[in-house]
C-alpha positions as MATLAB code, in Angstrom:
seq = 'MNIEPAGWDRPQPFTLHTRVGADAIDGLEHTNNTVYVKWCEQVAWAHSVALGLDLEAYRRLDRAMAITHSEYDYLQASREGDELVAGTWITRWDRKLTMERQFQILRPADGVTLLRGMMRFVCIEISSGRPRRMPPEFIAGYGPAVFD';
ca = [
       0.000    0.000    0.000;
       1.390    3.374   -1.055;
       0.513    6.076    1.490;
       1.324    9.640    0.513;
       2.839   11.874    3.177;
       0.977   14.811    4.645;
       2.364   18.276    4.133;
       1.806   18.900    0.433;
       1.436   22.551   -0.525;
      -1.501   21.676   -2.806;
      -3.820   18.679   -2.938;
      -3.307   15.652   -5.144;
       0.198   16.013   -6.538;
       1.455   13.614   -9.143;
       4.218   11.823   -7.228;
       7.371    9.840   -7.741;
       9.024    7.959   -4.877;
      12.781    7.596   -4.639;
      15.524    6.605   -2.217;
      18.735    8.622   -2.038;
      21.522    6.429   -3.368;
      25.262    6.667   -2.734;
      25.730    8.149   -6.227;
      23.604   11.175   -5.214;
      25.872   12.143   -2.312;
      28.461   14.896   -2.720;
      31.609   15.827   -0.804;
      29.548   17.433    1.960;
      27.837   14.066    2.559;
      24.392   15.203    1.531;
      22.416   14.981   -1.703;
      23.964   17.123   -4.423;
      21.720   19.991   -5.569;
      21.736   18.800   -9.175;
      20.089   15.542   -8.117;
      17.008   17.431   -6.891;
      16.747   19.085  -10.318;
      16.918   15.629  -11.900;
      14.117   14.374   -9.629;
      11.945   17.359  -10.596;
      12.540   16.612  -14.271;
      11.749   12.924  -13.712;
       8.453   13.555  -11.901;
       7.420   16.126  -14.543;
       8.168   13.686  -17.353;
       6.420   10.793  -15.554;
       3.370   13.040  -15.141;
       3.367   13.885  -18.868;
       3.622   10.196  -19.730;
       0.738    9.403  -17.358;
      -1.322   12.043  -19.196;
      -0.650   10.254  -22.502;
       2.024   12.658  -23.723;
       5.135   10.515  -23.958;
       8.165   10.921  -26.200;
       6.471    9.008  -29.018;
       3.513   11.422  -28.938;
       5.859   14.422  -28.871;
       7.724   13.112  -31.920;
       4.548   12.233  -33.803;
       3.129   15.724  -33.172;
       6.504   17.442  -33.782;
       5.883   19.341  -30.535;
       7.420   19.343  -27.069;
       7.297   21.371  -23.869;
      10.790   22.845  -23.401;
      12.005   24.383  -20.134;
      12.640   28.124  -20.401;
      13.114   29.009  -16.727;
      13.481   27.178  -13.434;
      13.861   28.128   -9.778;
      14.650   25.978   -6.761;
      14.568   26.718   -3.052;
      16.691   24.170   -1.208;
      15.257   24.079    2.308;
      16.802   21.019    3.976;
      19.413   18.404    3.153;
      18.823   14.725    2.542;
      21.286   11.932    3.060;
      22.023    8.490    1.685;
      19.186    6.070    2.366;
      16.496    8.727    2.878;
      13.190    7.895    1.243;
      11.753   10.906   -0.563;
       8.652   11.782   -2.555;
       8.721   14.333   -5.370;
       5.380   15.917   -6.245;
       4.333   18.160   -9.114;
       1.360   20.199  -10.219;
       0.684   22.111  -13.418;
      -0.168   25.485  -11.944;
      -0.418   27.800  -14.946;
      -0.922   27.588  -18.655;
      -2.285   29.776  -21.379;
      -3.639   26.945  -23.595;
      -1.456   28.322  -26.395;
       2.304   28.351  -25.758;
       3.266   28.288  -22.090;
       2.874   26.149  -19.004;
       4.253   26.261  -15.471;
       4.857   23.437  -13.017;
       5.481   23.641   -9.301;
       7.440   21.000   -7.399;
       7.839   19.908   -3.816;
      10.096   17.195   -2.441;
       9.167   15.724    0.940;
      10.837   13.289    3.304;
       7.925   11.193    4.637;
       9.869    9.959    7.712;
       9.623   13.392    9.346;
       7.278   15.286    6.991;
       9.942   17.867    6.144;
       9.843   19.700    2.821;
      13.348   19.588    1.350;
      12.745   21.573   -1.824;
      10.205   23.763   -3.545;
      10.684   24.507   -7.199;
       9.131   25.829  -10.371;
       9.690   25.309  -14.090;
       8.262   27.321  -16.973;
       7.855   25.691  -20.351;
       7.122   26.816  -23.889;
       5.675   24.613  -26.586;
       8.154   24.175  -29.417;
       8.168   22.559  -32.808;
      10.802   19.843  -32.397;
      11.982   19.998  -36.013;
      12.772   23.728  -35.903;
      13.162   24.444  -32.176;
      10.828   27.428  -32.575;
       7.859   28.230  -30.328;
       4.576   26.927  -31.774;
       1.002   26.689  -30.491;
       0.099   23.630  -28.473;
      -1.649   21.021  -30.610;
      -5.147   19.867  -29.589;
      -3.610   16.709  -28.077;
      -1.653   18.854  -25.580;
      -4.799   20.782  -24.648;
      -6.686   17.516  -24.112;
      -3.848   15.835  -22.205;
      -2.513   18.623  -19.995;
      -5.753   20.585  -19.574;
      -7.514   18.333  -17.049;
      -4.335   18.223  -14.921;
      -4.048   21.985  -14.449;
      -4.413   22.873  -10.789;
      -7.023   25.598  -10.352;
];
């Protein structure tokens, strides 16, 4: 049984569970900051896949959501062996070009929030790399997941 921890900033995040491995630890004996960024990217991508927008769909549509800006507030450290849960919500979008996700990483053992983050995305045409309107499939897939 998978029980989500209390303490989420918003209800019903899409979540990804992980355990801090030895390869995530830096010279200060805590999780390296870049690993948190990787976890945010992983939970965002897993959420897109769960919404039916996987890499195959992106390629078929010649569209993708590309990160244009990100911010992270590192609040507490984690250490090897810690079990963590990364959560994400789509918090803004214009139904045309842009979308924003918020992130939170919690340590269920003590309920502490380790990180809060945000990423902004723009819809691009993969073949040219230029911004393009979201196709109807993006509206249908991402739309119901937008947190109001």
